N, C-alpha and C positions, 0 to 999 in steps of 0.2 A: 749694398743696395739687396743684394740676394743674400748677404748676412744676414741683413735684418728679418729680412723674411723668413729664413731659416728660425733665428732665433723666436719670433714673434711664434711661428709654428708651433715651435718645440714648448713655449710656455703656453698656448693653447691645450696642445695635446697635454701638458702636466696638471692644469687647471681642469681639463675633463678626466684624468684621470683622478684628480681628488675629488671633482663632484661624484665620480662613479662609486668611487670608493664609500664616499660620505651615504650617496644614497642606497648602495649595497647592504651597508652597517646598519641604516634606519629599517630596511624592511623588514616585514613582521616575520619570526618560525614561522615553518606551517604545519600545520593539524591534519593528519590525512583521517578521512572516514571512507570507509570502501562502501561499495554495493554490488552484490551480486546477486542477479535474478535475471529472468526472461526479457531478452529486449530483441525477439526475433521471433517467427512462427506464429500460429494461431493466438498465443496468448500473449503477444507480444507487445500489448497496449497497457497490462499491466505492470511491468518493468517498466517500461517507457516512462510511466505516468512517476515511478517512484525516480529515476533518475535525474530526468527533468525537473522534478521538485527540488530536489536538494542541489543540482547545480544552479539552479536560480535562486536557491535561498542562501546559496556558498557565494556567487557571484554576487548579490546581493551585501553580505554582512562584508565583504572584502573590499568592496566598491566603500563603504562605509566608514572602512577603519580597522575589520578586522572584529573580533572575537576576545575577549579578555576573559582569563582563567587564572584565578588569582594576581600573581605578578606582570602575566605576562600576555599580551594581544597576541594573538595569533591570526594568519589568513588560515583560510579553511580549504582543503583540496580534497576533490571525490575523487576516487582511485575506484573507476567499475569495471566489471567484468560481465561479460553475458554468456549464461549458462546454458541457454539456449532451452530451457525446461527439460534437462537430462542432469539426474543427481550425477553420474560420475565427472560432467563439467563442473557443477558444484562443488564439489570437492574441490577440483582442481581449483575454483574460484578464491574459495577458501584458503587454501593452501598458499597462493601468490596475496593474500591479504598479510596471512602469519608471516610470511618472507619478507613483506616490507614493513614488519614491526606494527602493522596496524591492527589495535586492539577494539574497535567498533564498527561495524559492517549492518547496513541496514538490507534483508534479503536471506534468503530468498523468498520467491513468489508462490511457489506452490508446497505440497506435502511432501513430496518422494524430496525433493531438493533440500527442505530444512530439514529434514530427520536425515539427511544423507552427510551434514554438513555438521551436525553437532559432535562427533569425536576430534576431530579438527580444532574446531572453536573451545571445547572444554579442555582440551589438550596444548592447546595454544595462549590460551588467558584471550579469550576475545568474547564478547559481548555480542550477540546478532539480533535484529531485529527481524524476525519472518513474517511474511503475509502468507500465514499457513496454520491450517489448525487443528490437528492433533495435541489431545489434551498433554500427553505425556511427556510432549517438549519442553510444558509449562510445569508441569507437576515435579515435586520432589522424585528423586534425587537430583533431575534437572534443574540447571540454576543459571545456565548462560543465554537461554533464549528471553524474549519478551515480544511478546505479540503486538504486533503495527497497526491492528485493525480490530475490527468487531469481528468475533468467528460466527459462523453461521448457526452455531449449536445457540447463539446469542439471539440474532437477528431474525431467524426461523420462525422460534415460535412467537415472536414479537409481530412478527408481518402475517402469520395463520390468526392470531387472536385479532389483529386488529381488521382482518378480513370478514373473519366469522363475525365479529363485531357489527361491522358497518356495510357486508356486503350479503350478507346470509350465507356465508360459504358454508357449506356442509362434508360435500366430499371431496380428495385430491389425488391426485395421480403423478405419480414422479418418475424422470427421466435422466438417464446419467451417460456421459458416455464411460467406455468401458475400460477406465482408470483409476488407479487407486484413489487419486484426492476426490473426482468426483463421484463416485460409488461410496468413499465415506463420507461426503456430504450428503449422500443421498439416505444412507443408511441412518445418519443423526437428523436431518429432516423426518423421516419416518416416525421415528421414534418419540420425535416431538408433535409433530402432528396426532400420533394415537392419544400422547399424554393429555391435547389437549381435549378430547374427543372429536376429532376427526376422521371419517371414514375412509380408510386409503382404498382407491379401488383399483391402482395399478401402481405398481413399483420395481417390477421388474425387467421394461425393457430398457435396453443399452444400445448403445450406437459406436461405432469406428470415429474415430478424429477428425480421420480423413473423408469422410462419406460428405458425397455430393447432394445425394437426393434423401430424402429424409418422409418423403412420402410412405413408403412402405415401413420405415420405422415407427412414424408416430399411429398410422394407422389402426394397429389394438388400442391403442393409448385410447384413440378418440370414441373407439366403441362404445368404452366405459362410460363417457361423456362428465367425466368431473366436472365440478362447478372449478377449481384451478390444475391448474396442470404447473407443477415445478420443474425448472430447467437446471437441477443438482448442478452446482460448481460449472456453469457452462461458461466458455471461451466468448469472449469478443467475435470472433469471428464465427463462430457456430452460432451463438443466441439469435442474427437475423433469420441466418437458415433456416431454424427449428419455427420461429416466430411464423414467419412467411407460409412454409408446408403446415403447421397447424390452422393458418386463419385460410387458405387455399382449402383446407379438407373442409371448412366449415364450421369448424371452432368458435364459437359464440363466449366461451367462459374467461375466467382471467386467467394470465400467464405472469410467472414470478421467480427471481433468483435470488439468492442468496451472497451470487458474486456482485461486484463492479462490475459496470460497463461503459461502453464509448457509445454516446448521442448522435457523433459523425457517424461510425460503423452501422449504426441501426437506420439511421437516415440513411445512407447508400445501400444496403442490402436488404430494407426491409420495408421501408418509406410509411406509410400512413398505418401501414398493417399489424406496427409495430406499436400502434397508440392504445396506452393502457398497460403495457409491461412495465413491471413492478421490481424494482434492484435496489440495494443499498446503495447508497451515494455517497457523495463524500462529505466529509463531517462539517458542512456548514451550510448555512442557507444565508438569504439576502437579509435575515434579521438578525442572524447571531454573527454575523461575517464583521468585523472589526476594519478597521479605516488599515488595519495593517494588513488583514487578509485580502483587501481589495489591492492593495497596493503590489501582494505577492501575484496574484492573478494578473495585473496588469504587467510586473516585470517579465512573469515565464511567458506572457502572450507574446509581449515583444522580443523576448528572445527566440521563442519555437515557432512563431506564425499561428500558434494556435492552444488552447486550453482543455485541459480534459476535467471533467466535476470529479474525478475520482483523487486529485491531488490534492483536495480540500484537509483529503485524509493522509493522503503521503507526505505533505508537507511537515509532518508532527515527528517522524522519527528524529531528523538531525535535530531539531529543536529539541526534544524531551534528554537527546545523548549530549547535545553541548550544554544545557542548563543542570544537568546532572554533575555533570564534569565540573561547570561554576559552583556548584555547592560542595565539592569535596576536590580539590584541584590534584589531589595524591590519585585521582582514580585514571588520569590520564595514561598512567602505565600498569595500573594494580585495579584488575576488574575484582577484586574481592571486596574493596573500596568503594566500587559504582555499585555493587550488589548490596552493599550496609546501607549505603543513603538511600537505597531504592525507599524503602519501609516507609520512611518519614520524611521523604522529597513534596518538596510543595513549591510551586511557584506560578506567578501571573499568566494565564492563558495568552496570549497576544494576537490569538487569530480570531478570537471571541471576544463580542461585546460583554458588556456585565463584570460582574467580580468571579469569571470561572478561573479555574486551576487544572493547571499541569501537575498530574499525579500519577501514581502507578496504582494499577486497579487490576480484579483475578482472583480476589479470595475467595468469590463466589463460585469462578470455574474452575480454579485450579489449586487453591489451599496456600496461594503465596501470590505477590504484587509483580506479577510476571504478565503484565499486560498494559499497554499507555491509555489513558481516559480520553477518548474521544467521541464525542457523540454519534447516536445510531441516528445517520439522517436515511428515512427510506426517501426513495425518488419514485414516480412514474412519467412515464416517456411519454411526449404530446407534440407532436406536431415537429419534430426537429430537435426538441430540446429537453429538458429533466424539470419536472415540478416537483416541489416537494409536497410528499404525502403525510408523513408523520416523524417526531423527531423523539428520541426516547435515549435511555443512558444505561449503563450495565456496570454493574459493581466489581 
């Protein structure tokens, strides 16, 4: 009896071993895509939206059988690195990606980090998709960076022109954190505003990112009584503090920014005082959103317990990478092939209704196709949520 039990156990073990080997053999090979960006500190919402968008989409792909590129179907693995908005850590993160043999990376989220990782990316054959605005990252001779969103020098003029035509805005003031990213965005905003004929009444006031009392910072700006106050490059953590201070000082004009924001953070930090605040939103509206976009939002929400409207834009980078690799499978290990494909690449946009296409743009701004084509959706905050103000396109 004991012998029969042992034989049965041995046969069962052998069967399970064979089954395990078959299951292991049947598993898809893994394609790693990297993320290097900020997921902690005042600007964390930007990078968290990136990482969660990638993870939600990758989980969806893997759950439904993987992603087929050429003759191979892959499971997608997202390898993430929090650079803490520190250029040195961003470099370390990109070096980690190179060590793991990863050729496609989303991020970093800020100008300093995106510029810092450029030598590492170019020397290790990595294409990276930053959410950063310096034109030199996307203009020749640079070739490895692809702008993952609409830049401030593209969205700013669109916002200012809309407010001039629809709200009668004639004067504008700018305020920025004393860091390279916000200061660069301020300078671009001033240039765009002046080109449109707006009078810039204040553009020299700055603040430290760890400021807790913005009243003395904003007081001289309020004396100028602008029709529009632009919070250049403002982080999601600082935006509600600045808005609250401006309103408590009696400012009745419009407030805007060219950076994406978090409705939950605005609601918690400024409440109704944030009503009317204008920002760049995710690349979708209820009218534009396809069934696939709606399912992505639901899957993201189920996975993380909440949703960030900015992920309507952040979902695109991974999709662009995978679809471009599908167009030329040799690009999986050869970024030169990826770059060659970009000039003529076109695929259906699964996240928008109608006949919208995934394609690379940027000729007007950079002289080469180094930007993903996503709609420019401009939002206005109202009672805890974003509403669409207008939608535009970037070439």
